[in-house]
Backbone as JSON, one array per atom type, in Angstrom:
{
  "sequence": "MQKWQMQDAKARMSELVKSAQEQPQDITVHGKSVAVVVSRQTFDRLSQAQGSLLDFMQRSPLAGQDDLVFERDPSPTRDAAF",
  "N": [[299.52, 266.14, 184.37], [296.98, 267.81, 185.96], [294.37, 269.8, 184.61], [292.8, 272.9, 185.25], [290.07, 275.05, 184.82], [290.02, 278.57, 185.26], [287.76, 279.6, 186.72], [286.79, 277.27, 187.91], [288.98, 276.58, 189.47], [289.03, 278.69, 191.3], [286.58, 278.3, 192.59], [286.95, 275.81, 193.72], [289.16, 275.84, 195.43], [290.32, 274.64, 197.75], [290.36, 271.9, 197.1], [292.01, 272.05, 194.86], [294.48, 272.88, 196.0], [295.01, 270.67, 197.65], [295.32, 268.7, 195.68], [297.59, 269.64, 194.45], [299.56, 268.83, 196.15], [300.19, 266.33, 195.35], [300.78, 266.4, 192.58], [301.8, 268.86, 190.09], [299.42, 271.43, 189.28], [297.62, 272.67, 186.59], [296.48, 275.83, 185.63], [294.04, 277.3, 183.62], [293.0, 279.85, 181.31], [290.58, 280.7, 179.08], [291.35, 278.42, 177.68], [294.12, 278.59, 177.56], [297.18, 277.98, 179.17], [297.92, 279.58, 182.18], [299.0, 279.6, 184.7], [300.67, 277.61, 187.19], [300.09, 275.53, 189.89], [301.94, 274.41, 192.57], [303.21, 272.17, 195.09], [304.43, 273.26, 198.33], [306.81, 271.99, 198.99], [307.8, 271.23, 196.45], [308.08, 273.78, 195.27], [310.04, 274.93, 196.99], [312.2, 273.24, 196.45], [312.64, 273.75, 193.72], [313.28, 276.44, 193.75], [315.63, 276.8, 195.1], [318.76, 278.34, 195.65], [321.11, 278.18, 193.1], [323.71, 278.88, 193.1], [326.19, 281.33, 192.19], [326.99, 283.04, 189.08], [329.73, 283.1, 188.89], [330.43, 280.88, 190.5], [329.39, 278.83, 188.88], [330.97, 279.1, 186.58], [333.48, 278.52, 187.64], [333.19, 275.84, 188.17], [333.28, 274.75, 185.7], [334.57, 272.51, 183.19], [336.47, 273.75, 181.69], [337.65, 275.62, 183.26], [340.48, 277.34, 184.44], [342.07, 276.83, 182.27], [344.41, 278.33, 180.41], [345.02, 278.54, 177.76], [342.92, 278.88, 176.01], [341.26, 279.87, 173.04], [339.09, 282.1, 171.66], [337.29, 282.5, 168.82], [336.42, 285.38, 167.03], [333.45, 286.52, 165.52], [333.64, 287.62, 162.28], [331.73, 288.97, 160.79], [329.89, 291.86, 159.68], [328.27, 294.23, 161.89], [324.75, 294.57, 162.49], [322.57, 297.05, 161.02], [321.14, 299.62, 162.93], [317.73, 300.16, 163.31], [315.87, 303.04, 163.03]],
  "CA": [[299.18, 267.33, 185.12], [295.55, 268.1, 185.87], [294.05, 271.17, 184.18], [291.65, 273.54, 185.89], [289.68, 276.35, 184.33], [290.18, 279.54, 186.33], [286.58, 279.69, 187.57], [286.75, 276.05, 188.72], [290.07, 276.66, 190.45], [288.59, 279.61, 192.37], [285.46, 277.7, 193.32], [287.37, 274.58, 194.4], [290.54, 276.13, 195.85], [290.79, 273.65, 198.72], [290.67, 270.68, 196.35], [293.17, 272.37, 194.02], [295.67, 272.87, 196.84], [295.27, 269.28, 198.04], [295.82, 267.99, 194.49], [298.95, 270.13, 194.17], [300.5, 268.09, 196.99], [300.53, 265.11, 194.62], [301.39, 266.75, 191.3], [301.47, 270.24, 189.69], [298.07, 271.66, 188.75], [297.65, 273.69, 185.55], [295.32, 276.73, 185.62], [293.87, 277.84, 182.28], [292.02, 280.9, 181.02], [290.25, 280.59, 177.66], [292.09, 277.31, 177.11], [295.57, 278.8, 177.6], [297.8, 277.82, 180.49], [298.36, 280.87, 182.72], [299.67, 279.42, 185.98], [300.8, 276.25, 187.69], [300.13, 275.46, 191.34], [302.77, 273.29, 193.02], [303.32, 272.06, 196.55], [305.5, 274.04, 198.94], [308.03, 271.2, 198.87], [308.28, 271.37, 195.06], [308.51, 275.15, 195.1], [311.31, 275.12, 197.69], [313.24, 272.51, 195.73], [312.91, 274.42, 192.45], [313.75, 277.8, 193.92], [316.88, 276.86, 195.84], [319.84, 279.03, 194.94], [322.01, 277.27, 192.41], [325.04, 279.47, 193.11], [326.37, 282.5, 191.34], [327.6, 282.8, 187.78], [331.14, 282.8, 189.16], [330.47, 279.48, 190.94], [329.14, 278.01, 187.7], [332.15, 279.17, 185.7], [334.59, 277.85, 188.3], [332.95, 274.4, 188.08], [333.4, 274.35, 184.3], [335.78, 271.73, 182.88], [337.43, 274.64, 181.04], [338.21, 276.54, 184.25], [341.91, 277.22, 184.67], [342.81, 276.63, 181.03], [344.82, 279.64, 179.93], [345.31, 278.49, 176.34], [341.69, 278.92, 175.23], [341.16, 280.94, 172.05], [337.71, 282.26, 171.18], [337.26, 283.19, 167.54], [335.41, 286.43, 166.93], [332.71, 286.5, 164.26], [334.07, 288.79, 161.52], [330.63, 289.58, 160.02], [329.58, 293.23, 160.16], [327.1, 294.34, 162.78], [323.53, 294.97, 161.78], [322.21, 298.46, 161.12], [320.06, 299.89, 163.87], [316.57, 300.8, 162.67], [315.32, 304.16, 163.83]],
  "C": [[297.69, 267.61, 184.9], [295.35, 269.55, 185.48], [292.78, 271.64, 184.86], [291.35, 274.84, 185.15], [289.7, 277.31, 185.51], [288.97, 279.57, 187.26], [286.42, 278.45, 188.45], [287.81, 276.08, 189.81], [289.68, 277.56, 191.61], [287.52, 278.97, 193.23], [285.88, 276.5, 194.16], [288.82, 274.68, 194.89], [291.09, 275.07, 196.79], [291.19, 272.35, 198.02], [291.9, 270.87, 195.46], [294.47, 272.28, 194.82], [296.02, 271.44, 197.28], [295.85, 268.48, 196.87], [297.25, 268.39, 194.16], [299.99, 269.43, 195.04], [300.98, 266.82, 196.28], [301.26, 265.39, 193.32], [301.01, 268.19, 190.94], [300.09, 270.31, 189.04], [298.11, 272.86, 187.8], [296.36, 274.51, 185.58], [295.23, 277.36, 184.22], [292.81, 278.94, 182.25], [291.8, 280.88, 179.51], [291.1, 279.53, 176.97], [293.6, 277.45, 177.11], [296.08, 278.67, 179.02], [298.33, 279.17, 180.96], [299.12, 280.74, 184.03], [299.73, 277.94, 186.31], [300.89, 276.33, 189.2], [300.91, 274.21, 191.72], [302.8, 273.28, 194.54], [304.46, 272.94, 197.05], [306.83, 273.32, 198.8], [308.63, 271.33, 197.47], [308.8, 272.77, 194.82], [309.87, 275.39, 195.75], [312.46, 274.43, 196.95], [313.63, 273.24, 194.45], [313.53, 275.8, 192.62], [315.03, 277.93, 194.73], [317.94, 277.54, 194.98], [320.8, 278.0, 194.34], [323.44, 277.8, 192.4], [325.11, 280.62, 192.13], [326.95, 282.09, 189.98], [329.08, 282.45, 187.95], [331.3, 281.35, 189.61], [330.33, 278.53, 189.76], [330.38, 277.96, 186.81], [333.34, 278.44, 186.33], [334.42, 276.33, 188.29], [333.12, 273.86, 186.66], [334.65, 273.51, 184.09], [336.84, 272.58, 182.2], [338.09, 275.6, 182.02], [339.7, 276.28, 184.43], [342.73, 276.97, 183.41], [343.14, 277.99, 180.44], [345.05, 279.69, 178.43], [344.05, 278.5, 175.46], [341.7, 280.11, 174.27], [339.72, 280.96, 171.56], [337.75, 283.09, 169.9], [336.13, 284.22, 167.54], [334.76, 286.35, 165.56], [333.07, 287.76, 163.47], [332.94, 289.49, 160.76], [330.31, 290.96, 160.59], [328.35, 293.23, 161.06], [325.9, 294.79, 161.96], [323.3, 296.46, 161.96], [321.06, 298.62, 162.11], [318.95, 300.62, 163.14], [316.02, 301.88, 163.59], [314.03, 304.62, 163.27]]
}
């Protein structure tokens, strides 16, 4: 992944966007990564809905098993600090 300092990314936005079509581009400020620019195709693929929590649970290999037993942790709860 190519790294761009923020000021370079602003000054060369067109080049940054073109490069993002090939691979994600890392934007840094003071040496720390603060953002990643990706192509629209990559963004759409990553942001597609993966289904609801219910869908996920229904796809589980444990779905429909009525004999499951979940042990509860017997340790006391922690004291709340005020």
